[in-house]
C-alpha positions in Angstrom: -2.2 30.2 135.4 -5.3 30.2 137.1 -6.9 27.7 139.5 -9.5 26.9 136.8 -6.9 26.3 134.2 -4.6 24.5 136.5 -7.8 22.1 137.3 -8.5 21.8 133.9 -4.9 20.7 132.8 -4.8 18.1 135.6 -8.1 17.1 135.1 -6.9 16.1 131.5 -3.9 15.0 132.4 -5.4 12.6 135.0 -8.0 11.5 132.2 -5.0 10.6 129.5 -3.5 8.9 132.3 -6.2 6.5 133.2 -7.1 6.2 129.5 -3.7 4.6 129.1 -3.6 2.6 132.2 -7.1 1.3 130.9 -5.2 0.3 127.7 -2.3 -1.2 129.2 -4.9 -3.2 131.6 -7.0 -4.6 128.6 -3.8 -5.7 126.8 -2.3 -7.4 129.8 -5.4 -9.3 130.1 -5.7 -10.2 126.5 -2.3 -11.4 126.2 -2.2 -13.5 129.5 -5.2 -15.4 128.3 -4.7 -18.7 126.3 -7.0 -17.3 123.6 -5.3 -15.5 121.0 -6.5 -11.9 120.1 -6.2 -10.9 116.7 -7.3 -7.8 114.3 -7.1 -7.4 110.4 -7.7 -4.1 108.6 -10.4 -4.9 106.1 -9.0 -2.4 103.2 -5.3 -3.5 103.4 -5.9 -7.4 104.7 -2.9 -6.7 106.9 -2.9 -7.7 110.7 -3.2 -4.9 112.9 -2.5 -7.0 115.9 -2.0 -10.5 117.0 -1.1 -11.8 120.5 2.1 -12.9 121.4 0.9 -16.1 122.5 0.7 -17.3 118.8 4.4 -17.8 119.1 4.0 -20.3 122.0 1.4 -22.0 120.3 2.6 -22.4 116.4 6.0 -21.3 117.0 5.9 -18.6 114.3 6.9 -15.1 115.3 4.3 -12.5 116.5 5.9 -10.1 113.7 5.6 -12.7 110.9 1.8 -12.6 111.0 1.5 -9.4 108.4 -1.3 -10.1 106.0 -4.1 -12.7 105.5 -1.8 -14.4 103.2 0.5 -15.5 106.1 -2.8 -16.5 108.0 -3.9 -18.6 105.1 -0.8 -20.2 104.3 -0.2 -21.6 107.7 -3.7 -23.3 107.5 -3.4 -27.2 106.6 -3.8 -27.8 103.0 -6.7 -29.9 103.5 -8.8 -27.3 105.2 -7.3 -24.4 103.3 -9.6 -23.6 100.6 -12.7 -24.4 102.2 -11.5 -22.0 105.3 -10.4 -19.5 103.3 -13.6 -19.3 101.3 -15.9 -19.7 104.2 -14.4 -16.7 106.1 -14.1 -14.3 103.2 -17.8 -14.8 102.2 -18.7 -14.4 105.6 -17.0 -11.6 106.2 -17.6 -9.8 102.9 -21.7 -10.4 104.2 -20.6 -8.9 107.5 -21.6 -11.8 109.4 -20.1 -12.8 112.4 -18.6 -16.4 112.2 -16.4 -19.0 113.5 -14.2 -21.9 111.6 -12.3 -24.8 112.9 -9.0 -26.2 111.5 -5.8 -27.4 111.6 -3.0 -24.5 111.8 0.4 -25.6 110.6 3.4 -25.0 113.3 6.7 -24.3 112.3 8.1 -27.3 113.0 5.9 -29.1 110.5 3.0 -30.4 112.9 -0.5 -28.8 113.3 -2.6 -27.7 116.1 -6.5 -28.0 115.8 -7.7 -24.1 115.8 -11.1 -22.6 116.5 -11.3 -18.9 115.0 -13.8 -16.7 116.2 -14.4 -13.9 113.9 -16.4 -10.5 114.9 -17.0 -8.1 111.7 -16.5 -4.5 112.8 -18.6 -1.8 110.4 -17.9 1.6 109.6 -20.5 3.9 110.4 -21.9 3.9 106.8 -22.1 0.1 107.1 -18.6 -1.0 105.4 -16.5 -3.4 106.8 -13.8 -1.7 108.9 -12.2 -4.7 110.2 -12.3 -7.9 111.6 -11.3 -9.2 115.5 -11.3 -12.4 116.7 -9.6 -15.0 119.1 -8.0 -17.9 118.2 -8.7 -20.8 120.5 -6.5 -24.1 121.0 -9.1 -26.9 120.6 -6.7 -29.8 120.0 -7.7 -31.9 123.4 -11.4 -31.3 122.6 -10.7 -32.7 118.7 -8.8 -35.6 120.1 -11.9 -36.3 122.6 -14.2 -36.2 119.5 -12.1 -38.4 117.5 -11.8 -40.7 120.4 -15.8 -40.7 120.9 -16.2 -41.2 116.9 -14.0 -44.2 117.3 -15.5 -45.7 119.9 -19.0 -45.3 118.2 -18.0 -47.2 115.6 -16.3 -49.7 117.2 -19.7 -49.8 119.1 -21.4 -50.4 115.7 -19.1 -52.8 114.5 -19.8 -55.0 117.7 -23.8 -54.6 117.2 -23.0 -55.9 113.8 -21.0 -58.8 114.8 -21.7 -62.1 116.1 -19.6 -62.4 119.5 -18.6 -66.4 118.9 -17.8 -66.6 115.2 -16.8 -62.7 114.5 -18.8 -62.8 111.2 -22.0 -60.7 110.6 -24.7 -61.1 112.8 -28.5 -61.4 112.5 -28.9 -57.8 112.4 -26.3 -56.8 109.9 -27.8 -59.5 107.7 -31.0 -57.7 107.8 -29.8 -54.5 107.3 -27.6 -55.5 104.3 -30.7 -57.8 102.8 -32.9 -54.6 102.8 -30.1 -52.5 101.1 -29.5 -55.0 98.5 -32.9 -55.8 97.7 -33.7 -52.1 96.8 -30.4 -51.9 94.7 -31.4 -55.2 92.9 -35.1 -53.8 92.4 -33.7 -50.6 91.3 -30.8 -52.3 88.7 -32.8 -55.1 87.7 -30.3 -57.5 89.2 -30.6 -61.2 90.5 -30.4 -61.6 94.0 -29.2 -65.2 95.6 -29.3 -66.1 99.2 -28.0 -69.4 100.9 -29.4 -70.8 104.0 -27.3 -73.6 105.6 -28.1 -75.7 108.7 -25.5 -77.8 110.4 -26.9 -81.5 110.7 -27.5 -82.9 114.0 -25.9 -80.1 115.8 -27.8 -80.7 119.1 -26.5 -84.3 119.1 -22.9 -82.7 118.1 -23.0 -80.8 121.3 -24.1 -83.8 123.4 -21.2 -85.8 122.2 -18.5 -83.1 121.9 -19.6 -80.6 124.5 -20.5 -76.9 124.0 -16.9 -75.9 124.0 -16.5 -78.5 121.0 -19.5 -77.2 119.5 -18.5 -73.3 119.7 -15.5 -74.5 118.2 -17.3 -76.3 115.1 -19.3 -73.1 114.6 -16.2 -70.9 114.3 -14.8 -73.4 111.8 -17.7 -73.3 109.7 -17.8 -69.5 109.7 -14.4 -69.2 108.4 -15.0 -71.8 105.7 -18.0 -69.9 104.5 -16.2 -66.8 104.4 -13.5 -68.4 102.2 -16.2 -69.4 99.8 -18.2 -66.0 99.6 -15.3 -63.8 98.5 -16.7 -61.7 95.9 -17.1 -57.8 96.9 -20.5 -57.4 98.3 -21.2 -61.0 99.6 -22.4 -61.3 103.2 -22.1 -64.4 105.6 -23.7 -64.3 108.8 -25.0 -66.2 111.4 -28.6 -66.5 111.2 -28.9 -68.0 114.3 -27.8 -70.9 116.6 -26.3 -73.5 114.1 -27.7 -71.9 111.0 -25.7 -69.4 108.6 -26.7 -67.2 105.7 -24.9 -66.1 102.5 -26.2 -63.0 101.0 -25.1 -62.9 97.3 -25.8 -59.6 95.4 -25.8 -60.0 91.6 -25.4 -63.6 91.6 -27.7 -65.6 89.0 -29.1 -69.1 90.0 -26.4 -70.8 88.2 -23.9 -68.6 90.4 -25.9 -69.1 93.6 -26.0 -72.8 93.0 -22.1 -73.0 92.5 -21.7 -71.4 95.7 -24.0 -73.5 97.7 -22.2 -76.6 96.4 -18.6 -74.9 97.2 -20.4 -74.0 100.8 -21.1 -77.7 101.0 -17.4 -79.1 99.9 -16.0 -76.4 102.3 -17.4 -78.0 105.2 -16.6 -81.5 104.1 -13.1 -80.8 103.6 -13.1 -79.2 107.7 -13.3 -83.4 108.3 -14.7 -82.5 111.5 -15.9 -85.7 113.3 -19.4 -86.4 113.8 -19.8 -89.6 115.5 -23.5 -88.8 116.6 -24.5 -87.9 112.9 -26.6 -90.6 111.2 -25.7 -89.7 107.7 -22.1 -89.1 107.9 -19.2 -89.7 110.1 -18.0 -86.3 109.6 -19.8 -82.9 110.1 -22.2 -82.1 107.3 -25.1 -79.5 106.6 -28.4 -79.2 104.8 -28.9 -76.2 102.4 -31.6 -74.4 100.7 -30.6 -71.6 97.9 -32.8 -69.4 96.0 -32.5 -66.6 93.5 -34.9 -63.9 92.8 -35.3 -60.8 90.7 -36.7 -58.2 92.9 -39.8 -56.2 91.6 -42.3 -53.7 93.0 -44.5 -56.5 94.2 -42.3 -58.7 96.2 -40.7 -58.3 99.5 -37.7 -59.5 101.2 -39.4 -61.6 104.2 -41.2 -63.6 101.6 -37.9 -64.4 99.7 -36.3 -65.5 103.1 -39.3 -67.6 103.6 -39.0 -69.4 100.5 -35.5 -70.0 100.7 -36.0 -71.6 104.4 -38.6 -73.7 102.7 -35.8 -75.1 100.7 -33.8 -75.8 103.7 -36.5 -77.4 105.5 -37.0 -79.6 102.3 -33.4 -80.3 102.4 -33.7 -81.8 106.0 -36.6 -83.7 105.3 -35.2 -85.2 102.2 -32.4 -87.1 104.2 -29.9 -84.2 105.3 -26.5 -83.4 103.9 -28.2 -82.1 100.7 -29.1 -78.9 98.7 -32.4 -77.9 97.5 -32.5 -75.0 95.3 -35.0 -72.9 93.3 -34.9 -69.6 91.1 -38.0 -67.4 90.7 
């Protein structure tokens, strides 16, 4: 063997060894990460490779991942159809993509996975294979769900009166706007009750603010017990004023609920020695009904019912004034 031939053979051997070492290094790096590498042959739809980390994460043996059917069957049924259809469509189009889903564990639980997919093409542009990584995003999902829960809780608090626990003025304003448009669209009546506790300042002076707060809570509960239809809303309008929004209630229904509200407050039998109209707590009430049309506005409706409430006060309190238009 000539020196040249020896050098060529030795160089080839070194090169082959270096290549094998590089492959081994890459394999070691891939299998030492928490991300799970995988590859699927497009023509056969079979796994060419999946990292051994899959067993630690999901419990399924590395050798059990044979085809895409194994992958699809291990997606939570609530997400399976959506995820499979999306990934197949994106892969057929040759588009890199990612999908979040719950992967089923062998013991019956689930783990949130983010699957990041790269489409490998042949020289002619046809899809050759899919390669990607599965990432465990369970902790991230828990954090996201907790954030959503806190946001909903915060939103609920922002729409709730802190003292009585019923809807606040902001909640009422939002619902009135929505119900007004619904009534206009459907041609349905809308009734509104405004209620003011009689001589509440004097009640506070006589029984103290703690007693006044307890009184407001009791009245709020009593009103909620009256307006129980689906869609009815009882809210604290401000101070000692309450409002009941009654979608679909006509003038007769609105008046009946106003009468029931007055009776429910009377049934509380809350002593009110500072009242000049009764020995017990009473309220003045205005109730109105409207069929919304293109020319009317909810603010004008509230003002009209508020004038009825004012009339109830002016006409002696502990009474109901009503109007339908």
